[in-house]
C-alpha beads as a LAMMPS data file, in Angstrom:
LAMMPS data file: protein, C-alpha beads

151 atoms
150 bonds

1 atom types
1 bond types

-500.0 500.0 xlo xhi
-500.0 500.0 ylo yhi
-500.0 500.0 zlo zhi

Masses

1 110.0

Atoms # bond

1 1 1 238.779 -198.127 86.161
2 1 1 239.127 -198.620 82.426
3 1 1 242.417 -200.411 81.783
4 1 1 243.465 -203.136 79.460
5 1 1 244.524 -206.297 81.156
6 1 1 247.085 -208.459 79.441
7 1 1 247.953 -211.818 80.841
8 1 1 251.341 -213.324 80.250
9 1 1 251.035 -216.898 79.082
10 1 1 253.603 -219.155 80.695
11 1 1 254.222 -222.348 78.756
12 1 1 254.855 -225.676 80.417
13 1 1 255.803 -229.114 79.120
14 1 1 252.218 -230.067 78.271
15 1 1 251.396 -226.863 76.356
16 1 1 254.737 -226.427 74.586
17 1 1 253.896 -228.411 71.437
18 1 1 257.030 -230.525 71.205
19 1 1 258.210 -231.608 67.765
20 1 1 260.936 -233.955 66.540
21 1 1 263.689 -232.260 64.537
22 1 1 266.425 -233.904 62.454
23 1 1 269.837 -232.220 62.054
24 1 1 272.595 -233.451 59.730
25 1 1 276.029 -232.728 61.261
26 1 1 277.981 -233.285 58.047
27 1 1 280.282 -230.359 57.267
28 1 1 279.441 -228.363 60.399
29 1 1 281.805 -227.143 63.105
30 1 1 281.232 -228.697 66.545
31 1 1 280.615 -225.546 68.586
32 1 1 278.468 -223.763 66.024
33 1 1 276.256 -226.809 65.540
34 1 1 276.062 -227.455 69.295
35 1 1 274.889 -223.906 70.048
36 1 1 272.083 -224.168 67.464
37 1 1 271.047 -227.606 68.765
38 1 1 271.084 -226.323 72.361
39 1 1 268.728 -223.471 71.346
40 1 1 266.322 -225.968 69.768
41 1 1 266.403 -228.264 72.817
42 1 1 265.916 -225.350 75.196
43 1 1 263.047 -223.882 73.161
44 1 1 264.540 -220.416 72.688
45 1 1 263.370 -220.342 69.063
46 1 1 259.714 -220.464 70.121
47 1 1 257.605 -217.399 70.944
48 1 1 256.294 -219.021 74.152
49 1 1 259.778 -219.700 75.621
50 1 1 259.684 -220.112 79.388
51 1 1 263.059 -220.262 81.181
52 1 1 261.948 -222.619 83.951
53 1 1 260.117 -225.197 81.796
54 1 1 260.991 -227.806 79.197
55 1 1 259.322 -226.195 76.186
56 1 1 261.931 -227.149 73.559
57 1 1 261.897 -229.804 70.877
58 1 1 263.416 -233.272 70.620
59 1 1 266.490 -233.182 68.371
60 1 1 268.095 -236.038 66.427
61 1 1 271.634 -235.456 65.125
62 1 1 272.932 -237.806 62.426
63 1 1 276.360 -238.203 60.764
64 1 1 278.234 -237.348 63.965
65 1 1 281.459 -238.788 62.531
66 1 1 281.492 -236.116 59.781
67 1 1 281.731 -233.147 62.173
68 1 1 284.729 -230.816 61.916
69 1 1 286.823 -228.596 64.162
70 1 1 288.267 -225.201 63.305
71 1 1 291.977 -224.468 63.636
72 1 1 294.184 -226.992 65.444
73 1 1 291.469 -228.099 67.876
74 1 1 291.302 -231.598 66.394
75 1 1 294.855 -232.252 67.645
76 1 1 295.146 -229.884 70.630
77 1 1 291.713 -230.025 72.325
78 1 1 291.643 -232.448 75.256
79 1 1 288.735 -234.143 76.984
80 1 1 289.682 -234.967 80.583
81 1 1 287.908 -237.377 82.910
82 1 1 288.863 -239.030 86.186
83 1 1 288.225 -242.602 87.285
84 1 1 288.011 -241.660 90.946
85 1 1 291.119 -243.619 91.906
86 1 1 294.528 -242.084 92.706
87 1 1 296.335 -241.331 89.462
88 1 1 293.147 -241.997 87.510
89 1 1 293.242 -238.959 85.229
90 1 1 292.416 -239.965 81.650
91 1 1 292.910 -237.637 78.690
92 1 1 291.639 -238.072 75.134
93 1 1 292.289 -235.634 72.302
94 1 1 289.451 -234.626 70.021
95 1 1 291.017 -236.732 67.259
96 1 1 290.990 -239.865 69.455
97 1 1 287.420 -239.151 70.603
98 1 1 286.306 -238.686 66.979
99 1 1 287.722 -242.120 66.111
100 1 1 286.315 -243.966 69.146
101 1 1 283.038 -242.209 70.046
102 1 1 282.106 -239.389 67.639
103 1 1 278.619 -239.067 69.124
104 1 1 280.095 -238.091 72.511
105 1 1 281.784 -235.024 70.987
106 1 1 278.426 -233.501 70.084
107 1 1 276.782 -234.679 73.317
108 1 1 279.485 -233.057 75.476
109 1 1 279.357 -229.809 73.496
110 1 1 275.557 -229.528 73.739
111 1 1 275.444 -230.565 77.411
112 1 1 277.914 -227.802 78.262
113 1 1 275.529 -225.247 76.743
114 1 1 272.477 -226.344 78.746
115 1 1 271.667 -225.196 82.306
116 1 1 273.591 -226.973 85.051
117 1 1 270.567 -228.041 87.109
118 1 1 267.662 -230.490 87.092
119 1 1 266.087 -228.755 84.106
120 1 1 269.319 -229.077 82.093
121 1 1 269.604 -232.779 82.866
122 1 1 266.019 -233.285 81.736
123 1 1 266.569 -231.263 78.564
124 1 1 269.641 -233.328 77.693
125 1 1 267.403 -236.401 77.422
126 1 1 265.738 -234.725 74.424
127 1 1 268.937 -235.125 72.369
128 1 1 269.709 -238.238 70.308
129 1 1 273.038 -238.426 68.451
130 1 1 273.838 -241.144 65.906
131 1 1 276.880 -242.168 63.891
132 1 1 275.836 -242.592 60.273
133 1 1 272.640 -241.501 58.586
134 1 1 270.362 -244.132 60.176
135 1 1 268.372 -243.379 63.339
136 1 1 265.732 -245.144 65.432
137 1 1 263.117 -242.359 65.438
138 1 1 261.548 -242.806 61.979
139 1 1 258.157 -243.411 63.610
140 1 1 258.161 -239.856 65.025
141 1 1 258.486 -238.392 61.477
142 1 1 261.159 -235.802 62.337
143 1 1 261.204 -232.491 60.503
144 1 1 264.550 -231.765 58.789
145 1 1 266.312 -228.590 59.967
146 1 1 269.270 -227.111 58.100
147 1 1 271.801 -224.573 59.350
148 1 1 274.135 -222.669 57.084
149 1 1 277.694 -223.939 57.356
150 1 1 280.177 -221.217 58.366
151 1 1 283.419 -222.961 57.537

Bonds

1 1 1 2
2 1 2 3
3 1 3 4
4 1 4 5
5 1 5 6
6 1 6 7
7 1 7 8
8 1 8 9
9 1 9 10
10 1 10 11
11 1 11 12
12 1 12 13
13 1 13 14
14 1 14 15
15 1 15 16
16 1 16 17
17 1 17 18
18 1 18 19
19 1 19 20
20 1 20 21
21 1 21 22
22 1 22 23
23 1 23 24
24 1 24 25
25 1 25 26
26 1 26 27
27 1 27 28
28 1 28 29
29 1 29 30
30 1 30 31
31 1 31 32
32 1 32 33
33 1 33 34
34 1 34 35
35 1 35 36
36 1 36 37
37 1 37 38
38 1 38 39
39 1 39 40
40 1 40 41
41 1 41 42
42 1 42 43
43 1 43 44
44 1 44 45
45 1 45 46
46 1 46 47
47 1 47 48
48 1 48 49
49 1 49 50
50 1 50 51
51 1 51 52
52 1 52 53
53 1 53 54
54 1 54 55
55 1 55 56
56 1 56 57
57 1 57 58
58 1 58 59
59 1 59 60
60 1 60 61
61 1 61 62
62 1 62 63
63 1 63 64
64 1 64 65
65 1 65 66
66 1 66 67
67 1 67 68
68 1 68 69
69 1 69 70
70 1 70 71
71 1 71 72
72 1 72 73
73 1 73 74
74 1 74 75
75 1 75 76
76 1 76 77
77 1 77 78
78 1 78 79
79 1 79 80
80 1 80 81
81 1 81 82
82 1 82 83
83 1 83 84
84 1 84 85
85 1 85 86
86 1 86 87
87 1 87 88
88 1 88 89
89 1 89 90
90 1 90 91
91 1 91 92
92 1 92 93
93 1 93 94
94 1 94 95
95 1 95 96
96 1 96 97
97 1 97 98
98 1 98 99
99 1 99 100
100 1 100 101
101 1 101 102
102 1 102 103
103 1 103 104
104 1 104 105
105 1 105 106
106 1 106 107
107 1 107 108
108 1 108 109
109 1 109 110
110 1 110 111
111 1 111 112
112 1 112 113
113 1 113 114
114 1 114 115
115 1 115 116
116 1 116 117
117 1 117 118
118 1 118 119
119 1 119 120
120 1 120 121
121 1 121 122
122 1 122 123
123 1 123 124
124 1 124 125
125 1 125 126
126 1 126 127
127 1 127 128
128 1 128 129
129 1 129 130
130 1 130 131
131 1 131 132
132 1 132 133
133 1 133 134
134 1 134 135
135 1 135 136
136 1 136 137
137 1 137 138
138 1 138 139
139 1 139 140
140 1 140 141
141 1 141 142
142 1 142 143
143 1 143 144
144 1 144 145
145 1 145 146
146 1 146 147
147 1 147 148
148 1 148 149
149 1 149 150
150 1 150 151
């Protein structure tokens, strides 16, 4: 039998070739930036993408306080959490969250775009978000990635 045999290569965490990427959030919209960051963390931009493995890159996002929202979302969007006690519903608007914890805005947006399972929780650990332009990963020599701003 004279047939060609092609083998599909399935990447895993060891063979994925992880890199450190640096993204500047200044001037970007939250959702558009979060979807691009989620693709990088998941590894969908790589030719050896494997859905069941962590083959994405580590992403550092800086200038989280300079992110923007489109439309009236800054005032109207609400982030709801519950303390677990009766009457413990707590609501923060996006404007309040941007003042108190701007890094959590990006973290929540990216986490919502990752798989809701053990793999997604592991992938979320590959994201580092910082307020300001300083970060703690200079030793990893991150590669700067730029996205076009669609404001």
